Backbone atoms as SQL, in Angstrom:
CREATE TABLE atoms (id INTEGER PRIMARY KEY, chain TEXT, resi INTEGER, resn TEXT, atom TEXT, x REAL, y REAL, z REAL);
INSERT INTO atoms VALUES
  (1, 'A', 1, 'MET', 'N', 78.269, 109.221, 56.865),
  (2, 'A', 1, 'MET', 'CA', 79.367, 109.570, 57.717),
  (3, 'A', 1, 'MET', 'C', 78.832, 109.801, 59.129),
  (4, 'A', 2, 'ALA', 'N', 79.466, 109.148, 60.123),
  (5, 'A', 2, 'ALA', 'CA', 79.061, 109.296, 61.526),
  (6, 'A', 2, 'ALA', 'C', 79.777, 110.492, 62.136),
  (7, 'A', 3, 'ILE', 'N', 79.070, 111.191, 62.974),
  (8, 'A', 3, 'ILE', 'CA', 79.646, 112.339, 63.679),
  (9, 'A', 3, 'ILE', 'C', 79.735, 111.994, 65.155),
  (10, 'A', 4, 'ALA', 'N', 80.915, 112.096, 65.708),
  (11, 'A', 4, 'ALA', 'CA', 81.097, 111.821, 67.135),
  (12, 'A', 4, 'ALA', 'C', 80.710, 113.054, 67.941),
  (13, 'A', 5, 'ILE', 'N', 79.930, 112.827, 68.960),
  (14, 'A', 5, 'ILE', 'CA', 79.537, 113.916, 69.855),
  (15, 'A', 5, 'ILE', 'C', 80.234, 113.690, 71.184),
  (16, 'A', 6, 'LEU', 'N', 81.011, 114.652, 71.587),
  (17, 'A', 6, 'LEU', 'CA', 81.709, 114.548, 72.859),
  (18, 'A', 6, 'LEU', 'C', 80.789, 115.007, 73.975),
  (19, 'A', 7, 'ASP', 'N', 80.692, 114.189, 74.994),
  (20, 'A', 7, 'ASP', 'CA', 79.848, 114.501, 76.137),
  (21, 'A', 7, 'ASP', 'C', 80.755, 114.663, 77.345),
  (22, 'A', 8, 'ASP', 'N', 80.905, 115.894, 77.844),
  (23, 'A', 8, 'ASP', 'CA', 81.745, 116.083, 79.006),
  (24, 'A', 8, 'ASP', 'C', 80.919, 116.226, 80.272),
  (25, 'A', 9, 'SER', 'N', 79.708, 115.675, 80.278),
  (26, 'A', 9, 'SER', 'CA', 78.931, 115.693, 81.510),
  (27, 'A', 9, 'SER', 'C', 79.555, 114.692, 82.476),
  (28, 'A', 10, 'PRO', 'N', 79.482, 114.965, 83.761),
  (29, 'A', 10, 'PRO', 'CA', 80.127, 114.100, 84.747),
  (30, 'A', 10, 'PRO', 'C', 79.611, 112.664, 84.701),
  (31, 'A', 11, 'ILE', 'N', 80.526, 111.748, 84.786),
  (32, 'A', 11, 'ILE', 'CA', 80.179, 110.339, 84.880),
  (33, 'A', 11, 'ILE', 'C', 79.916, 110.012, 86.344),
  (34, 'A', 12, 'ARG', 'N', 80.680, 110.634, 87.216),
  (35, 'A', 12, 'ARG', 'CA', 80.520, 110.429, 88.655),
  (36, 'A', 12, 'ARG', 'C', 80.117, 111.739, 89.318),
  (37, 'A', 13, 'LYS', 'N', 79.319, 111.597, 90.359),
  (38, 'A', 13, 'LYS', 'CA', 78.972, 112.742, 91.194),
  (39, 'A', 13, 'LYS', 'C', 79.369, 112.382, 92.621),
  (40, 'A', 14, 'VAL', 'N', 80.052, 113.289, 93.290),
  (41, 'A', 14, 'VAL', 'CA', 80.456, 113.095, 94.669),
  (42, 'A', 14, 'VAL', 'C', 79.668, 114.094, 95.509),
  (43, 'A', 15, 'LEU', 'N', 78.944, 113.580, 96.488),
  (44, 'A', 15, 'LEU', 'CA', 78.163, 114.413, 97.388),
  (45, 'A', 15, 'LEU', 'C', 78.818, 114.434, 98.751),
  (46, 'A', 16, 'VAL', 'N', 78.892, 115.617, 99.357),
  (47, 'A', 16, 'VAL', 'CA', 79.466, 115.761, 100.690),
  (48, 'A', 16, 'VAL', 'C', 78.438, 116.454, 101.566),
  (49, 'A', 17, 'CYS', 'N', 77.945, 115.742, 102.569),
  (50, 'A', 17, 'CYS', 'CA', 76.933, 116.296, 103.466),
  (51, 'A', 17, 'CYS', 'C', 77.486, 117.524, 104.184),
  (52, 'A', 18, 'GLN', 'N', 76.682, 118.582, 104.207),
  (53, 'A', 18, 'GLN', 'CA', 77.063, 119.814, 104.900),
  (54, 'A', 18, 'GLN', 'C', 76.041, 120.169, 105.982),
  (55, 'A', 19, 'TYR', 'N', 75.232, 119.172, 106.387),
  (56, 'A', 19, 'TYR', 'CA', 74.207, 119.438, 107.384),
  (57, 'A', 19, 'TYR', 'C', 74.830, 119.484, 108.777),
  (58, 'A', 20, 'ARG', 'N', 74.038, 119.680, 109.770),
  (59, 'A', 20, 'ARG', 'CA', 74.480, 120.007, 111.137),
  (60, 'A', 20, 'ARG', 'C', 75.632, 119.175, 111.672),
  (61, 'A', 21, 'THR', 'N', 75.419, 117.893, 111.880),
  (62, 'A', 21, 'THR', 'CA', 76.447, 117.069, 112.523),
  (63, 'A', 21, 'THR', 'C', 77.686, 116.945, 111.652),
  (64, 'A', 22, 'CYS', 'N', 77.486, 116.684, 110.368),
  (65, 'A', 22, 'CYS', 'CA', 78.643, 116.578, 109.464),
  (66, 'A', 22, 'CYS', 'C', 79.415, 117.893, 109.430),
  (67, 'A', 23, 'SER', 'N', 78.680, 118.989, 109.393),
  (68, 'A', 23, 'SER', 'CA', 79.312, 120.301, 109.372),
  (69, 'A', 23, 'SER', 'C', 80.153, 120.517, 110.630),
  (70, 'A', 24, 'LYS', 'N', 79.587, 120.153, 111.759),
  (71, 'A', 24, 'LYS', 'CA', 80.292, 120.290, 113.039),
  (72, 'A', 24, 'LYS', 'C', 81.554, 119.427, 113.072),
  (73, 'A', 25, 'ASP', 'N', 81.514, 118.315, 112.355),
  (74, 'A', 25, 'ASP', 'CA', 82.638, 117.373, 112.352),
  (75, 'A', 25, 'ASP', 'C', 83.667, 117.632, 111.249),
  (76, 'A', 26, 'GLY', 'N', 83.559, 118.777, 110.548),
  (77, 'A', 26, 'GLY', 'CA', 84.596, 119.165, 109.591),
  (78, 'A', 26, 'GLY', 'C', 84.269, 118.927, 108.129),
  (79, 'A', 27, 'ALA', 'N', 82.989, 118.840, 107.785),
  (80, 'A', 27, 'ALA', 'CA', 82.597, 118.562, 106.394),
  (81, 'A', 27, 'ALA', 'C', 83.053, 119.638, 105.415),
  (82, 'A', 28, 'ALA', 'N', 83.160, 120.883, 105.856),
  (83, 'A', 28, 'ALA', 'CA', 83.597, 121.953, 104.947),
  (84, 'A', 28, 'ALA', 'C', 85.025, 121.703, 104.453),
  (85, 'A', 29, 'GLN', 'N', 85.899, 121.221, 105.334),
  (86, 'A', 29, 'GLN', 'CA', 87.277, 120.921, 104.943),
  (87, 'A', 29, 'GLN', 'C', 87.328, 119.716, 103.999),
  (88, 'A', 30, 'VAL', 'N', 86.454, 118.731, 104.235),
  (89, 'A', 30, 'VAL', 'CA', 86.383, 117.562, 103.357),
  (90, 'A', 30, 'VAL', 'C', 85.938, 117.996, 101.963),
  (91, 'A', 31, 'LEU', 'N', 84.896, 118.826, 101.906),
  (92, 'A', 31, 'LEU', 'CA', 84.401, 119.340, 100.625),
  (93, 'A', 31, 'LEU', 'C', 85.501, 120.110, 99.903),
  (94, 'A', 32, 'ALA', 'N', 86.211, 120.964, 100.616),
  (95, 'A', 32, 'ALA', 'CA', 87.286, 121.758, 100.013),
  (96, 'A', 32, 'ALA', 'C', 88.382, 120.859, 99.443),
  (97, 'A', 33, 'THR', 'N', 88.737, 119.812, 100.162),
  (98, 'A', 33, 'THR', 'CA', 89.762, 118.883, 99.686),
  (99, 'A', 33, 'THR', 'C', 89.316, 118.210, 98.397),
  (100, 'A', 34, 'LEU', 'N', 88.062, 117.753, 98.364),
  (101, 'A', 34, 'LEU', 'CA', 87.553, 117.071, 97.170),
  (102, 'A', 34, 'LEU', 'C', 87.390, 118.021, 95.991),
  (103, 'A', 35, 'GLN', 'N', 87.091, 119.296, 96.264),
  (104, 'A', 35, 'GLN', 'CA', 86.884, 120.259, 95.174),
  (105, 'A', 35, 'GLN', 'C', 88.179, 120.842, 94.631),
  (106, 'A', 36, 'GLN', 'N', 89.263, 120.775, 95.403),
  (107, 'A', 36, 'GLN', 'CA', 90.498, 121.438, 94.964),
  (108, 'A', 36, 'GLN', 'C', 91.164, 120.718, 93.799),
  (109, 'A', 37, 'GLN', 'N', 90.935, 119.443, 93.655),
  (110, 'A', 37, 'GLN', 'CA', 91.526, 118.710, 92.542),
  (111, 'A', 37, 'GLN', 'C', 90.446, 118.455, 91.496),
  (112, 'A', 38, 'LYS', 'N', 90.574, 119.083, 90.372),
  (113, 'A', 38, 'LYS', 'CA', 89.594, 118.912, 89.294),
  (114, 'A', 38, 'LYS', 'C', 89.864, 117.595, 88.583),
  (115, 'A', 39, 'ILE', 'N', 88.858, 116.721, 88.581),
  (116, 'A', 39, 'ILE', 'CA', 88.984, 115.412, 87.961),
  (117, 'A', 39, 'ILE', 'C', 87.998, 115.349, 86.795),
  (118, 'A', 40, 'VAL', 'N', 88.478, 114.925, 85.646),
  (119, 'A', 40, 'VAL', 'CA', 87.644, 114.837, 84.457),
  (120, 'A', 40, 'VAL', 'C', 86.460, 113.913, 84.725),
  (121, 'A', 41, 'ASN', 'N', 85.273, 114.358, 84.325),
  (122, 'A', 41, 'ASN', 'CA', 84.029, 113.594, 84.448),
  (123, 'A', 41, 'ASN', 'C', 83.602, 113.317, 85.888),
  (124, 'A', 42, 'VAL', 'N', 84.048, 114.144, 86.831),
  (125, 'A', 42, 'VAL', 'CA', 83.622, 114.027, 88.223),
  (126, 'A', 42, 'VAL', 'C', 83.180, 115.401, 88.703),
  (127, 'A', 43, 'SER', 'N', 81.968, 115.453, 89.268),
  (128, 'A', 43, 'SER', 'CA', 81.524, 116.689, 89.903),
  (129, 'A', 43, 'SER', 'C', 81.465, 116.454, 91.411),
  (130, 'A', 44, 'VAL', 'N', 81.825, 117.466, 92.169),
  (131, 'A', 44, 'VAL', 'CA', 81.800, 117.405, 93.629),
  (132, 'A', 44, 'VAL', 'C', 80.849, 118.481, 94.104),
  (133, 'A', 45, 'GLU', 'N', 79.858, 118.076, 94.910),
  (134, 'A', 45, 'GLU', 'CA', 78.823, 119.012, 95.343),
  (135, 'A', 45, 'GLU', 'C', 78.541, 118.878, 96.831),
  (136, 'A', 46, 'ALA', 'N', 78.240, 120.004, 97.454),
  (137, 'A', 46, 'ALA', 'CA', 77.722, 120.002, 98.819),
  (138, 'A', 46, 'ALA', 'C', 76.275, 119.546, 98.762),
  (139, 'A', 47, 'CYS', 'N', 75.825, 118.859, 99.798),
  (140, 'A', 47, 'CYS', 'CA', 74.425, 118.442, 99.839),
  (141, 'A', 47, 'CYS', 'C', 73.910, 118.548, 101.265),
  (142, 'A', 48, 'GLY', 'N', 72.624, 118.369, 101.402),
  (143, 'A', 48, 'GLY', 'CA', 71.986, 118.370, 102.705),
  (144, 'A', 48, 'GLY', 'C', 72.121, 117.005, 103.362),
  (145, 'A', 49, 'CYS', 'N', 71.335, 116.810, 104.400),
  (146, 'A', 49, 'CYS', 'CA', 71.406, 115.599, 105.207),
  (147, 'A', 49, 'CYS', 'C', 71.187, 114.346, 104.374),
  (148, 'A', 50, 'LEU', 'N', 72.037, 113.361, 104.609),
  (149, 'A', 50, 'LEU', 'CA', 71.940, 112.071, 103.930),
  (150, 'A', 50, 'LEU', 'C', 71.336, 111.001, 104.844),
  (151, 'A', 51, 'GLY', 'N', 70.882, 111.422, 106.029),
  (152, 'A', 51, 'GLY', 'CA', 70.200, 110.508, 106.935),
  (153, 'A', 51, 'GLY', 'C', 71.109, 109.604, 107.743),
  (154, 'A', 52, 'LEU', 'N', 72.369, 109.947, 107.851),
  (155, 'A', 52, 'LEU', 'CA', 73.319, 109.124, 108.593),
  (156, 'A', 52, 'LEU', 'C', 74.024, 109.935, 109.678),
  (157, 'A', 53, 'CYS', 'N', 73.254, 110.772, 110.358),
  (158, 'A', 53, 'CYS', 'CA', 73.807, 111.657, 111.389),
  (159, 'A', 53, 'CYS', 'C', 74.595, 110.846, 112.421),
  (160, 'A', 54, 'GLY', 'N', 75.718, 111.404, 112.820),
  (161, 'A', 54, 'GLY', 'CA', 76.594, 110.731, 113.760),
  (162, 'A', 54, 'GLY', 'C', 77.641, 109.864, 113.076),
  (163, 'A', 55, 'SER', 'N', 77.550, 109.728, 111.768),
  (164, 'A', 55, 'SER', 'CA', 78.509, 108.915, 111.013),
  (165, 'A', 55, 'SER', 'C', 79.397, 109.773, 110.125),
  (166, 'A', 56, 'GLY', 'N', 79.259, 111.064, 110.243),
  (167, 'A', 56, 'GLY', 'CA', 79.894, 111.951, 109.295),
  (168, 'A', 56, 'GLY', 'C', 81.252, 112.453, 109.692),
  (169, 'A', 57, 'PRO', 'N', 81.784, 113.230, 108.803),
  (170, 'A', 57, 'PRO', 'CA', 81.269, 113.623, 107.513),
  (171, 'A', 57, 'PRO', 'C', 81.091, 112.446, 106.559),
  (172, 'A', 58, 'ILE', 'N', 79.970, 112.507, 105.835),
  (173, 'A', 58, 'ILE', 'CA', 79.615, 111.471, 104.862),
  (174, 'A', 58, 'ILE', 'C', 79.949, 111.957, 103.458),
  (175, 'A', 59, 'VAL', 'N', 80.550, 111.073, 102.665),
  (176, 'A', 59, 'VAL', 'CA', 80.836, 111.331, 101.257),
  (177, 'A', 59, 'VAL', 'C', 80.203, 110.189, 100.466),
  (178, 'A', 60, 'VAL', 'N', 79.415, 110.523, 99.455),
  (179, 'A', 60, 'VAL', 'CA', 78.773, 109.513, 98.616),
  (180, 'A', 60, 'VAL', 'C', 79.316, 109.644, 97.197),
  (181, 'A', 61, 'VAL', 'N', 79.714, 108.529, 96.610),
  (182, 'A', 61, 'VAL', 'CA', 80.178, 108.503, 95.233),
  (183, 'A', 61, 'VAL', 'C', 79.101, 107.812, 94.393),
  (184, 'A', 62, 'LEU', 'N', 78.570, 108.567, 93.432),
  (185, 'A', 62, 'LEU', 'CA', 77.542, 108.065, 92.523),
  (186, 'A', 62, 'LEU', 'C', 78.134, 107.938, 91.128),
  (187, 'A', 63, 'PRO', 'N', 77.750, 107.027, 90.316),
  (188, 'A', 63, 'PRO', 'CA', 76.596, 106.159, 90.431),
  (189, 'A', 63, 'PRO', 'C', 76.844, 104.877, 91.212),
  (190, 'A', 64, 'GLU', 'N', 78.059, 104.671, 91.720),
  (191, 'A', 64, 'GLU', 'CA', 78.355, 103.434, 92.442),
  (192, 'A', 64, 'GLU', 'C', 77.557, 103.313, 93.738),
  (193, 'A', 65, 'ASN', 'N', 77.084, 104.452, 94.256),
  (194, 'A', 65, 'ASN', 'CA', 76.303, 104.481, 95.496),
  (195, 'A', 65, 'ASN', 'C', 77.130, 103.985, 96.681),
  (196, 'A', 66, 'ILE', 'N', 78.369, 104.440, 96.739),
  (197, 'A', 66, 'ILE', 'CA', 79.275, 104.086, 97.832),
  (198, 'A', 66, 'ILE', 'C', 79.233, 105.198, 98.870),
  (199, 'A', 67, 'TYR', 'N', 78.938, 104.821, 100.109),
  (200, 'A', 67, 'TYR', 'CA', 78.889, 105.767, 101.222),
  (201, 'A', 67, 'TYR', 'C', 80.149, 105.609, 102.067),
  (202, 'A', 68, 'TYR', 'N', 80.957, 106.654, 102.089),
  (203, 'A', 68, 'TYR', 'CA', 82.143, 106.685, 102.945),
  (204, 'A', 68, 'TYR', 'C', 81.804, 107.482, 104.196),
  (205, 'A', 69, 'TRP', 'N', 82.264, 107.016, 105.348),
  (206, 'A', 69, 'TRP', 'CA', 81.895, 107.680, 106.605),
  (207, 'A', 69, 'TRP', 'C', 83.118, 108.118, 107.401),
  (208, 'A', 70, 'HIS', 'N', 82.865, 109.036, 108.346),
  (209, 'A', 70, 'HIS', 'CA', 83.914, 109.611, 109.210),
  (210, 'A', 70, 'HIS', 'C', 85.102, 110.093, 108.373),
  (211, 'A', 71, 'ILE', 'N', 84.802, 110.842, 107.328),
  (212, 'A', 71, 'ILE', 'CA', 85.840, 111.288, 106.401),
  (213, 'A', 71, 'ILE', 'C', 86.461, 112.600, 106.887),
  (214, 'A', 72, 'ASN', 'N', 87.770, 112.661, 106.800),
  (215, 'A', 72, 'ASN', 'CA', 88.522, 113.885, 107.096),
  (216, 'A', 72, 'ASN', 'C', 89.298, 114.228, 105.816),
  (217, 'A', 73, 'PRO', 'N', 89.995, 115.353, 105.796),
  (218, 'A', 73, 'PRO', 'CA', 90.710, 115.725, 104.565),
  (219, 'A', 73, 'PRO', 'C', 91.715, 114.661, 104.073),
  (220, 'A', 74, 'LYS', 'N', 92.395, 113.992, 104.982),
  (221, 'A', 74, 'LYS', 'CA', 93.354, 112.954, 104.576),
  (222, 'A', 74, 'LYS', 'C', 92.630, 111.785, 103.905),
  (223, 'A', 75, 'LYS', 'N', 91.505, 111.368, 104.488),
  (224, 'A', 75, 'LYS', 'CA', 90.715, 110.284, 103.891),
  (225, 'A', 75, 'LYS', 'C', 90.082, 110.734, 102.578),
  (226, 'A', 76, 'ALA', 'N', 89.721, 112.006, 102.497),
  (227, 'A', 76, 'ALA', 'CA', 89.167, 112.544, 101.246),
  (228, 'A', 76, 'ALA', 'C', 90.208, 112.445, 100.133),
  (229, 'A', 77, 'GLN', 'N', 91.458, 112.722, 100.452),
  (230, 'A', 77, 'GLN', 'CA', 92.529, 112.602, 99.461),
  (231, 'A', 77, 'GLN', 'C', 92.696, 111.146, 99.034),
  (232, 'A', 78, 'GLU', 'N', 92.516, 110.224, 99.973),
  (233, 'A', 78, 'GLU', 'CA', 92.584, 108.798, 99.640),
  (234, 'A', 78, 'GLU', 'C', 91.440, 108.412, 98.688),
  (235, 'A', 79, 'ILE', 'N', 90.253, 108.983, 98.911),
  (236, 'A', 79, 'ILE', 'CA', 89.124, 108.738, 98.014),
  (237, 'A', 79, 'ILE', 'C', 89.446, 109.249, 96.611),
  (238, 'A', 80, 'ILE', 'N', 90.067, 110.428, 96.537),
  (239, 'A', 80, 'ILE', 'CA', 90.467, 110.981, 95.240),
  (240, 'A', 80, 'ILE', 'C', 91.448, 110.035, 94.546),
  (241, 'A', 81, 'ASP', 'N', 92.523, 109.701, 95.256),
  (242, 'A', 81, 'ASP', 'CA', 93.600, 108.914, 94.651),
  (243, 'A', 81, 'ASP', 'C', 93.168, 107.490, 94.298),
  (244, 'A', 82, 'THR', 'N', 92.457, 106.844, 95.200),
  (245, 'A', 82, 'THR', 'CA', 92.148, 105.432, 95.038),
  (246, 'A', 82, 'THR', 'C', 90.848, 105.191, 94.278),
  (247, 'A', 83, 'HIS', 'N', 89.760, 105.857, 94.682),
  (248, 'A', 83, 'HIS', 'CA', 88.462, 105.585, 94.062),
  (249, 'A', 83, 'HIS', 'C', 88.243, 106.410, 92.801),
  (250, 'A', 84, 'LEU', 'N', 88.393, 107.721, 92.903),
  (251, 'A', 84, 'LEU', 'CA', 88.057, 108.583, 91.771),
  (252, 'A', 84, 'LEU', 'C', 89.074, 108.506, 90.636),
  (253, 'A', 85, 'LEU', 'N', 90.345, 108.421, 90.961),
  (254, 'A', 85, 'LEU', 'CA', 91.375, 108.325, 89.921),
  (255, 'A', 85, 'LEU', 'C', 91.758, 106.882, 89.612),
  (256, 'A', 86, 'GLY', 'N', 91.768, 106.026, 90.634),
  (257, 'A', 86, 'GLY', 'CA', 92.208, 104.648, 90.448),
  (258, 'A', 86, 'GLY', 'C', 91.093, 103.653, 90.189),
  (259, 'A', 87, 'ASN', 'N', 89.827, 104.106, 90.333),
  (260, 'A', 87, 'ASN', 'CA', 88.663, 103.234, 90.107),
  (261, 'A', 87, 'ASN', 'C', 88.633, 102.011, 91.011),
  (262, 'A', 88, 'VAL', 'N', 89.146, 102.174, 92.241),
  (263, 'A', 88, 'VAL', 'CA', 89.126, 101.088, 93.221),
  (264, 'A', 88, 'VAL', 'C', 88.425, 101.600, 94.472),
  (265, 'A', 89, 'GLU', 'N', 87.339, 100.930, 94.858),
  (266, 'A', 89, 'GLU', 'CA', 86.612, 101.310, 96.068),
  (267, 'A', 89, 'GLU', 'C', 87.467, 101.019, 97.300),
  (268, 'A', 90, 'ILE', 'N', 87.159, 101.692, 98.411),
  (269, 'A', 90, 'ILE', 'CA', 87.959, 101.567, 99.629),
  (270, 'A', 90, 'ILE', 'C', 87.091, 100.976, 100.737),
  (271, 'A', 91, 'PRO', 'N', 87.058, 99.652, 100.878),
  (272, 'A', 91, 'PRO', 'CA', 86.181, 99.012, 101.860),
  (273, 'A', 91, 'PRO', 'C', 86.394, 99.499, 103.297),
  (274, 'A', 92, 'SER', 'N', 87.617, 99.815, 103.667),
  (275, 'A', 92, 'SER', 'CA', 87.889, 100.235, 105.049),
  (276, 'A', 92, 'SER', 'C', 87.249, 101.577, 105.395),
  (277, 'A', 93, 'LEU', 'N', 86.876, 102.384, 104.394),
  (278, 'A', 93, 'LEU', 'CA', 86.233, 103.685, 104.644),
  (279, 'A', 93, 'LEU', 'C', 84.722, 103.651, 104.439),
  (280, 'A', 94, 'MET', 'N', 84.200, 102.522, 103.940),
  (281, 'A', 94, 'MET', 'CA', 82.776, 102.429, 103.636),
  (282, 'A', 94, 'MET', 'C', 81.947, 102.299, 104.906),
  (283, 'A', 95, 'HIS', 'N', 80.762, 102.903, 104.887),
  (284, 'A', 95, 'HIS', 'CA', 79.862, 102.862, 106.020),
  (285, 'A', 95, 'HIS', 'C', 79.475, 101.404, 106.290),
  (286, 'A', 96, 'ARG', 'N', 79.759, 100.929, 107.490),
  (287, 'A', 96, 'ARG', 'CA', 79.571, 99.510, 107.836),
  (288, 'A', 96, 'ARG', 'C', 78.118, 99.040, 107.727),
  (289, 'A', 97, 'ARG', 'N', 77.176, 99.917, 108.085),
  (290, 'A', 97, 'ARG', 'CA', 75.770, 99.520, 108.041),
  (291, 'A', 97, 'ARG', 'C', 75.269, 99.367, 106.604),
  (292, 'A', 98, 'LEU', 'N', 75.796, 100.163, 105.699),
  (293, 'A', 98, 'LEU', 'CA', 75.350, 100.131, 104.305),
  (294, 'A', 98, 'LEU', 'C', 76.177, 99.204, 103.426),
  (295, 'A', 99, 'HIS', 'N', 77.419, 98.966, 103.842),
  (296, 'A', 99, 'HIS', 'CA', 78.337, 98.109, 103.081),
  (297, 'A', 99, 'HIS', 'C', 78.993, 97.111, 104.038),
  (298, 'A', 100, 'PRO', 'N', 78.242, 96.127, 104.519),
  (299, 'A', 100, 'PRO', 'CA', 78.828, 95.161, 105.463),
  (300, 'A', 100, 'PRO', 'C', 79.983, 94.397, 104.820),
  (301, 'A', 101, 'ILE', 'N', 81.017, 94.218, 105.589),
  (302, 'A', 101, 'ILE', 'CA', 82.206, 93.502, 105.064),
  (303, 'A', 101, 'ILE', 'C', 82.072, 92.026, 105.341);
């Protein structure tokens, strides 16, 4: 007889830079927006510098390794609705240098 083991560890991790420039540009509000909606199998965490100063606030969705740039609370909600819940990446919000269109 097989026993099913339920694993509720996050499938996705969302990182929100809270370092100097991103912080100055409103990263705390972006983090709060992403954390207010609890999504199954998604963890949202503050992180340090992601090396893209001047492009922030930066939000990274792992394991897809998608870097979203210049994110504000409205765009963060779009990431929730479209990428995290709808499983569709948002090319218009992706960092141009890392995700050339």
